[in-house]
mmCIF file of the N, C-alpha and C atoms, coordinates in Angstrom:
data_MODEL
# 
_entry.id   MODEL 
# 
loop_
_atom_site.group_PDB 
_atom_site.id 
_atom_site.type_symbol 
_atom_site.label_atom_id 
_atom_site.label_alt_id 
_atom_site.label_comp_id 
_atom_site.label_asym_id 
_atom_site.label_entity_id 
_atom_site.label_seq_id 
_atom_site.pdbx_PDB_ins_code 
_atom_site.Cartn_x 
_atom_site.Cartn_y 
_atom_site.Cartn_z 
_atom_site.occupancy 
_atom_site.B_iso_or_equiv 
_atom_site.pdbx_formal_charge 
_atom_site.auth_seq_id 
_atom_site.auth_comp_id 
_atom_site.auth_asym_id 
_atom_site.auth_atom_id 
_atom_site.pdbx_PDB_model_num 
ATOM 1   N N  . UNK A 1 1  ? -21.122 -1.963  -5.425  1.00 0.00 ? 1  UNK A N  1 
ATOM 2   C CA . UNK A 1 1  ? -21.217 -1.118  -6.585  1.00 0.00 ? 1  UNK A CA 1 
ATOM 3   C C  . UNK A 1 1  ? -20.256 -1.653  -7.647  1.00 0.00 ? 1  UNK A C  1 
ATOM 4   N N  . UNK A 1 2  ? -20.724 -1.763  -8.842  1.00 0.00 ? 2  UNK A N  1 
ATOM 5   C CA . UNK A 1 2  ? -19.904 -2.236  -9.950  1.00 0.00 ? 2  UNK A CA 1 
ATOM 6   C C  . UNK A 1 2  ? -19.503 -1.048  -10.807 1.00 0.00 ? 2  UNK A C  1 
ATOM 7   N N  . UNK A 1 3  ? -18.215 -0.903  -11.031 1.00 0.00 ? 3  UNK A N  1 
ATOM 8   C CA . UNK A 1 3  ? -17.721 0.197   -11.857 1.00 0.00 ? 3  UNK A CA 1 
ATOM 9   C C  . UNK A 1 3  ? -17.728 -0.202  -13.321 1.00 0.00 ? 3  UNK A C  1 
ATOM 10  N N  . UNK A 1 4  ? -18.173 0.677   -14.141 1.00 0.00 ? 4  UNK A N  1 
ATOM 11  C CA . UNK A 1 4  ? -18.160 0.440   -15.581 1.00 0.00 ? 4  UNK A CA 1 
ATOM 12  C C  . UNK A 1 4  ? -16.941 1.130   -16.163 1.00 0.00 ? 4  UNK A C  1 
ATOM 13  N N  . UNK A 1 5  ? -16.087 0.353   -16.795 1.00 0.00 ? 5  UNK A N  1 
ATOM 14  C CA . UNK A 1 5  ? -14.878 0.924   -17.375 1.00 0.00 ? 5  UNK A CA 1 
ATOM 15  C C  . UNK A 1 5  ? -14.599 0.230   -18.696 1.00 0.00 ? 5  UNK A C  1 
ATOM 16  N N  . UNK A 1 6  ? -14.342 1.000   -19.708 1.00 0.00 ? 6  UNK A N  1 
ATOM 17  C CA . UNK A 1 6  ? -14.042 0.452   -21.014 1.00 0.00 ? 6  UNK A CA 1 
ATOM 18  C C  . UNK A 1 6  ? -12.574 0.038   -21.061 1.00 0.00 ? 6  UNK A C  1 
ATOM 19  N N  . UNK A 1 7  ? -12.325 -1.163  -21.510 1.00 0.00 ? 7  UNK A N  1 
ATOM 20  C CA . UNK A 1 7  ? -10.957 -1.650  -21.651 1.00 0.00 ? 7  UNK A CA 1 
ATOM 21  C C  . UNK A 1 7  ? -10.425 -1.176  -22.992 1.00 0.00 ? 7  UNK A C  1 
ATOM 22  N N  . UNK A 1 8  ? -9.312  -0.435  -22.949 1.00 0.00 ? 8  UNK A N  1 
ATOM 23  C CA . UNK A 1 8  ? -8.775  0.119   -24.188 1.00 0.00 ? 8  UNK A CA 1 
ATOM 24  C C  . UNK A 1 8  ? -7.830  -0.841  -24.894 1.00 0.00 ? 8  UNK A C  1 
ATOM 25  N N  . UNK A 1 9  ? -7.144  -1.701  -24.104 1.00 0.00 ? 9  UNK A N  1 
ATOM 26  C CA . UNK A 1 9  ? -6.274  -2.692  -24.731 1.00 0.00 ? 9  UNK A CA 1 
ATOM 27  C C  . UNK A 1 9  ? -5.910  -3.760  -23.721 1.00 0.00 ? 9  UNK A C  1 
ATOM 28  N N  . UNK A 1 10 ? -5.677  -4.931  -24.233 1.00 0.00 ? 10 UNK A N  1 
ATOM 29  C CA . UNK A 1 10 ? -5.233  -6.046  -23.410 1.00 0.00 ? 10 UNK A CA 1 
ATOM 30  C C  . UNK A 1 10 ? -3.836  -6.417  -23.876 1.00 0.00 ? 10 UNK A C  1 
ATOM 31  N N  . UNK A 1 11 ? -2.914  -6.510  -22.934 1.00 0.00 ? 11 UNK A N  1 
ATOM 32  C CA . UNK A 1 11 ? -1.534  -6.825  -23.274 1.00 0.00 ? 11 UNK A CA 1 
ATOM 33  C C  . UNK A 1 11 ? -1.167  -8.189  -22.716 1.00 0.00 ? 11 UNK A C  1 
ATOM 34  N N  . UNK A 1 12 ? -0.454  -8.962  -23.476 1.00 0.00 ? 12 UNK A N  1 
ATOM 35  C CA . UNK A 1 12 ? -0.013  -10.271 -23.029 1.00 0.00 ? 12 UNK A CA 1 
ATOM 36  C C  . UNK A 1 12 ? 1.368   -10.536 -23.596 1.00 0.00 ? 12 UNK A C  1 
ATOM 37  N N  . UNK A 1 13 ? 1.947   -11.662 -23.222 1.00 0.00 ? 13 UNK A N  1 
ATOM 38  C CA . UNK A 1 13 ? 3.231   -12.046 -23.782 1.00 0.00 ? 13 UNK A CA 1 
ATOM 39  C C  . UNK A 1 13 ? 3.099   -13.424 -24.399 1.00 0.00 ? 13 UNK A C  1 
ATOM 40  N N  . UNK A 1 14 ? 3.853   -13.759 -25.396 1.00 0.00 ? 14 UNK A N  1 
ATOM 41  C CA . UNK A 1 14 ? 4.803   -12.868 -26.048 1.00 0.00 ? 14 UNK A CA 1 
ATOM 42  C C  . UNK A 1 14 ? 4.083   -11.962 -27.029 1.00 0.00 ? 14 UNK A C  1 
ATOM 43  N N  . UNK A 1 15 ? 4.298   -10.699 -26.931 1.00 0.00 ? 15 UNK A N  1 
ATOM 44  C CA . UNK A 1 15 ? 3.681   -9.737  -27.824 1.00 0.00 ? 15 UNK A CA 1 
ATOM 45  C C  . UNK A 1 15 ? 4.579   -8.521  -27.967 1.00 0.00 ? 15 UNK A C  1 
ATOM 46  N N  . UNK A 1 16 ? 4.886   -8.183  -29.198 1.00 0.00 ? 16 UNK A N  1 
ATOM 47  C CA . UNK A 1 16 ? 5.677   -6.988  -29.462 1.00 0.00 ? 16 UNK A CA 1 
ATOM 48  C C  . UNK A 1 16 ? 4.913   -5.753  -28.975 1.00 0.00 ? 16 UNK A C  1 
ATOM 49  N N  . UNK A 1 17 ? 3.599   -5.806  -29.058 1.00 0.00 ? 17 UNK A N  1 
ATOM 50  C CA . UNK A 1 17 ? 2.777   -4.662  -28.627 1.00 0.00 ? 17 UNK A CA 1 
ATOM 51  C C  . UNK A 1 17 ? 2.953   -4.368  -27.140 1.00 0.00 ? 17 UNK A C  1 
ATOM 52  N N  . UNK A 1 18 ? 3.143   -5.407  -26.347 1.00 0.00 ? 18 UNK A N  1 
ATOM 53  C CA . UNK A 1 18 ? 3.343   -5.220  -24.912 1.00 0.00 ? 18 UNK A CA 1 
ATOM 54  C C  . UNK A 1 18 ? 4.609   -4.430  -24.649 1.00 0.00 ? 18 UNK A C  1 
ATOM 55  N N  . UNK A 1 19 ? 5.706   -4.849  -25.267 1.00 0.00 ? 19 UNK A N  1 
ATOM 56  C CA . UNK A 1 19 ? 6.969   -4.142  -25.052 1.00 0.00 ? 19 UNK A CA 1 
ATOM 57  C C  . UNK A 1 19 ? 6.930   -2.748  -25.677 1.00 0.00 ? 19 UNK A C  1 
ATOM 58  N N  . UNK A 1 20 ? 6.316   -2.599  -26.842 1.00 0.00 ? 20 UNK A N  1 
ATOM 59  C CA . UNK A 1 20 ? 6.173   -1.274  -27.458 1.00 0.00 ? 20 UNK A CA 1 
ATOM 60  C C  . UNK A 1 20 ? 5.419   -0.325  -26.530 1.00 0.00 ? 20 UNK A C  1 
ATOM 61  N N  . UNK A 1 21 ? 4.384   -0.833  -25.875 1.00 0.00 ? 21 UNK A N  1 
ATOM 62  C CA . UNK A 1 21 ? 3.606   -0.021  -24.939 1.00 0.00 ? 21 UNK A CA 1 
ATOM 63  C C  . UNK A 1 21 ? 4.461   0.414   -23.750 1.00 0.00 ? 21 UNK A C  1 
ATOM 64  N N  . UNK A 1 22 ? 5.246   -0.531  -23.202 1.00 0.00 ? 22 UNK A N  1 
ATOM 65  C CA . UNK A 1 22 ? 6.119   -0.200  -22.074 1.00 0.00 ? 22 UNK A CA 1 
ATOM 66  C C  . UNK A 1 22 ? 7.133   0.865   -22.485 1.00 0.00 ? 22 UNK A C  1 
ATOM 67  N N  . UNK A 1 23 ? 7.723   0.720   -23.664 1.00 0.00 ? 23 UNK A N  1 
ATOM 68  C CA . UNK A 1 23 ? 8.696   1.691   -24.162 1.00 0.00 ? 23 UNK A CA 1 
ATOM 69  C C  . UNK A 1 23 ? 8.043   3.057   -24.323 1.00 0.00 ? 23 UNK A C  1 
ATOM 70  N N  . UNK A 1 24 ? 6.868   3.078   -24.901 1.00 0.00 ? 24 UNK A N  1 
ATOM 71  C CA . UNK A 1 24 ? 6.152   4.347   -25.125 1.00 0.00 ? 24 UNK A CA 1 
ATOM 72  C C  . UNK A 1 24 ? 5.803   5.033   -23.808 1.00 0.00 ? 24 UNK A C  1 
ATOM 73  N N  . UNK A 1 25 ? 5.310   4.274   -22.851 1.00 0.00 ? 25 UNK A N  1 
ATOM 74  C CA . UNK A 1 25 ? 4.867   4.854   -21.587 1.00 0.00 ? 25 UNK A CA 1 
ATOM 75  C C  . UNK A 1 25 ? 6.015   5.287   -20.681 1.00 0.00 ? 25 UNK A C  1 
ATOM 76  N N  . UNK A 1 26 ? 7.150   4.581   -20.739 1.00 0.00 ? 26 UNK A N  1 
ATOM 77  C CA . UNK A 1 26 ? 8.246   4.879   -19.820 1.00 0.00 ? 26 UNK A CA 1 
ATOM 78  C C  . UNK A 1 26 ? 9.337   5.735   -20.431 1.00 0.00 ? 26 UNK A C  1 
ATOM 79  N N  . UNK A 1 27 ? 9.478   5.677   -21.762 1.00 0.00 ? 27 UNK A N  1 
ATOM 80  C CA . UNK A 1 27 ? 10.555  6.405   -22.411 1.00 0.00 ? 27 UNK A CA 1 
ATOM 81  C C  . UNK A 1 27 ? 11.882  5.646   -22.413 1.00 0.00 ? 27 UNK A C  1 
ATOM 82  N N  . UNK A 1 28 ? 11.894  4.445   -21.869 1.00 0.00 ? 28 UNK A N  1 
ATOM 83  C CA . UNK A 1 28 ? 13.112  3.631   -21.871 1.00 0.00 ? 28 UNK A CA 1 
ATOM 84  C C  . UNK A 1 28 ? 13.366  3.055   -23.257 1.00 0.00 ? 28 UNK A C  1 
ATOM 85  N N  . UNK A 1 29 ? 14.627  2.778   -23.538 1.00 0.00 ? 29 UNK A N  1 
ATOM 86  C CA . UNK A 1 29 ? 15.013  2.082   -24.755 1.00 0.00 ? 29 UNK A CA 1 
ATOM 87  C C  . UNK A 1 29 ? 14.916  0.578   -24.501 1.00 0.00 ? 29 UNK A C  1 
ATOM 88  N N  . UNK A 1 30 ? 14.754  -0.218  -25.568 1.00 0.00 ? 30 UNK A N  1 
ATOM 89  C CA . UNK A 1 30 ? 14.634  -1.671  -25.371 1.00 0.00 ? 30 UNK A CA 1 
ATOM 90  C C  . UNK A 1 30 ? 15.804  -2.278  -24.598 1.00 0.00 ? 30 UNK A C  1 
ATOM 91  N N  . UNK A 1 31 ? 17.014  -1.769  -24.802 1.00 0.00 ? 31 UNK A N  1 
ATOM 92  C CA . UNK A 1 31 ? 18.161  -2.346  -24.102 1.00 0.00 ? 31 UNK A CA 1 
ATOM 93  C C  . UNK A 1 31 ? 18.269  -1.879  -22.654 1.00 0.00 ? 31 UNK A C  1 
ATOM 94  N N  . UNK A 1 32 ? 17.331  -1.048  -22.201 1.00 0.00 ? 32 UNK A N  1 
ATOM 95  C CA . UNK A 1 32 ? 17.299  -0.591  -20.809 1.00 0.00 ? 32 UNK A CA 1 
ATOM 96  C C  . UNK A 1 32 ? 16.219  -1.309  -19.994 1.00 0.00 ? 32 UNK A C  1 
ATOM 97  N N  . UNK A 1 33 ? 15.536  -2.248  -20.619 1.00 0.00 ? 33 UNK A N  1 
ATOM 98  C CA . UNK A 1 33 ? 14.405  -2.913  -19.969 1.00 0.00 ? 33 UNK A CA 1 
ATOM 99  C C  . UNK A 1 33 ? 14.752  -4.372  -19.691 1.00 0.00 ? 33 UNK A C  1 
ATOM 100 N N  . UNK A 1 34 ? 14.450  -4.816  -18.500 1.00 0.00 ? 34 UNK A N  1 
ATOM 101 C CA . UNK A 1 34 ? 14.615  -6.223  -18.140 1.00 0.00 ? 34 UNK A CA 1 
ATOM 102 C C  . UNK A 1 34 ? 13.231  -6.832  -17.940 1.00 0.00 ? 34 UNK A C  1 
ATOM 103 N N  . UNK A 1 35 ? 13.036  -7.992  -18.499 1.00 0.00 ? 35 UNK A N  1 
ATOM 104 C CA . UNK A 1 35 ? 11.767  -8.695  -18.341 1.00 0.00 ? 35 UNK A CA 1 
ATOM 105 C C  . UNK A 1 35 ? 11.993  -9.868  -17.401 1.00 0.00 ? 35 UNK A C  1 
ATOM 106 N N  . UNK A 1 36 ? 11.202  -9.910  -16.360 1.00 0.00 ? 36 UNK A N  1 
ATOM 107 C CA . UNK A 1 36 ? 11.248  -11.017 -15.414 1.00 0.00 ? 36 UNK A CA 1 
ATOM 108 C C  . UNK A 1 36 ? 9.970   -11.819 -15.622 1.00 0.00 ? 36 UNK A C  1 
ATOM 109 N N  . UNK A 1 37 ? 10.136  -13.089 -15.882 1.00 0.00 ? 37 UNK A N  1 
ATOM 110 C CA . UNK A 1 37 ? 8.952   -13.876 -16.188 1.00 0.00 ? 37 UNK A CA 1 
ATOM 111 C C  . UNK A 1 37 ? 8.983   -15.252 -15.571 1.00 0.00 ? 37 UNK A C  1 
ATOM 112 N N  . UNK A 1 38 ? 8.001   -16.028 -15.987 1.00 0.00 ? 38 UNK A N  1 
ATOM 113 C CA . UNK A 1 38 ? 7.854   -17.363 -15.434 1.00 0.00 ? 38 UNK A CA 1 
ATOM 114 C C  . UNK A 1 38 ? 8.112   -18.474 -16.445 1.00 0.00 ? 38 UNK A C  1 
ATOM 115 N N  . UNK A 1 39 ? 8.200   -18.123 -17.704 1.00 0.00 ? 39 UNK A N  1 
ATOM 116 C CA . UNK A 1 39 ? 8.456   -19.117 -18.747 1.00 0.00 ? 39 UNK A CA 1 
ATOM 117 C C  . UNK A 1 39 ? 9.527   -18.589 -19.682 1.00 0.00 ? 39 UNK A C  1 
ATOM 118 N N  . UNK A 1 40 ? 10.645  -19.258 -19.692 1.00 0.00 ? 40 UNK A N  1 
ATOM 119 C CA . UNK A 1 40 ? 11.796  -18.795 -20.454 1.00 0.00 ? 40 UNK A CA 1 
ATOM 120 C C  . UNK A 1 40 ? 11.473  -18.623 -21.936 1.00 0.00 ? 40 UNK A C  1 
ATOM 121 N N  . UNK A 1 41 ? 10.764  -19.576 -22.527 1.00 0.00 ? 41 UNK A N  1 
ATOM 122 C CA . UNK A 1 41 ? 10.515  -19.510 -23.968 1.00 0.00 ? 41 UNK A CA 1 
ATOM 123 C C  . UNK A 1 41 ? 9.625   -18.324 -24.359 1.00 0.00 ? 41 UNK A C  1 
ATOM 124 N N  . UNK A 1 42 ? 8.666   -17.936 -23.537 1.00 0.00 ? 42 UNK A N  1 
ATOM 125 C CA . UNK A 1 42 ? 7.827   -16.784 -23.882 1.00 0.00 ? 42 UNK A CA 1 
ATOM 126 C C  . UNK A 1 42 ? 8.538   -15.478 -23.568 1.00 0.00 ? 42 UNK A C  1 
ATOM 127 N N  . UNK A 1 43 ? 9.332   -15.455 -22.529 1.00 0.00 ? 43 UNK A N  1 
ATOM 128 C CA . UNK A 1 43 ? 10.047  -14.228 -22.164 1.00 0.00 ? 43 UNK A CA 1 
ATOM 129 C C  . UNK A 1 43 ? 11.098  -13.895 -23.237 1.00 0.00 ? 43 UNK A C  1 
ATOM 130 N N  . UNK A 1 44 ? 11.786  -14.915 -23.734 1.00 0.00 ? 44 UNK A N  1 
ATOM 131 C CA . UNK A 1 44 ? 12.765  -14.696 -24.806 1.00 0.00 ? 44 UNK A CA 1 
ATOM 132 C C  . UNK A 1 44 ? 12.054  -14.316 -26.090 1.00 0.00 ? 44 UNK A C  1 
ATOM 133 N N  . UNK A 1 45 ? 10.900  -14.870 -26.339 1.00 0.00 ? 45 UNK A N  1 
ATOM 134 C CA . UNK A 1 45 ? 10.148  -14.554 -27.567 1.00 0.00 ? 45 UNK A CA 1 
ATOM 135 C C  . UNK A 1 45 ? 9.806   -13.071 -27.638 1.00 0.00 ? 45 UNK A C  1 
ATOM 136 N N  . UNK A 1 46 ? 9.478   -12.448 -26.509 1.00 0.00 ? 46 UNK A N  1 
ATOM 137 C CA . UNK A 1 46 ? 9.189   -11.006 -26.499 1.00 0.00 ? 46 UNK A CA 1 
ATOM 138 C C  . UNK A 1 46 ? 10.421  -10.228 -26.938 1.00 0.00 ? 46 UNK A C  1 
ATOM 139 N N  . UNK A 1 47 ? 11.565  -10.546 -26.379 1.00 0.00 ? 47 UNK A N  1 
ATOM 140 C CA . UNK A 1 47 ? 12.798  -9.841  -26.717 1.00 0.00 ? 47 UNK A CA 1 
ATOM 141 C C  . UNK A 1 47 ? 13.163  -10.065 -28.184 1.00 0.00 ? 47 UNK A C  1 
ATOM 142 N N  . UNK A 1 48 ? 12.991  -11.271 -28.691 1.00 0.00 ? 48 UNK A N  1 
ATOM 143 C CA . UNK A 1 48 ? 13.307  -11.569 -30.088 1.00 0.00 ? 48 UNK A CA 1 
ATOM 144 C C  . UNK A 1 48 ? 12.462  -10.737 -31.051 1.00 0.00 ? 48 UNK A C  1 
ATOM 145 N N  . UNK A 1 49 ? 11.237  -10.448 -30.686 1.00 0.00 ? 49 UNK A N  1 
ATOM 146 C CA . UNK A 1 49 ? 10.351  -9.674  -31.563 1.00 0.00 ? 49 UNK A CA 1 
ATOM 147 C C  . UNK A 1 49 ? 10.775  -8.225  -31.669 1.00 0.00 ? 49 UNK A C  1 
ATOM 148 N N  . UNK A 1 50 ? 11.428  -7.713  -30.645 1.00 0.00 ? 50 UNK A N  1 
ATOM 149 C CA . UNK A 1 50 ? 11.793  -6.297  -30.606 1.00 0.00 ? 50 UNK A CA 1 
ATOM 150 C C  . UNK A 1 50 ? 13.173  -6.058  -31.207 1.00 0.00 ? 50 UNK A C  1 
ATOM 151 N N  . UNK A 1 51 ? 14.069  -6.991  -30.980 1.00 0.00 ? 51 UNK A N  1 
ATOM 152 C CA . UNK A 1 51 ? 15.451  -6.801  -31.435 1.00 0.00 ? 51 UNK A CA 1 
ATOM 153 C C  . UNK A 1 51 ? 15.590  -6.967  -32.917 1.00 0.00 ? 51 UNK A C  1 
# 
């Protein structure tokens, strides 16, 4: 059986929208969030966009 589901948004990095979504959903402040990633340059780029 194949489920039909509408995708409301796609999040990726580096994207300010990704971190904004995490902040909105969790209620955490940007300085309370740690990002663990696989590529230093993209992980830092996310933080640079928010700060």
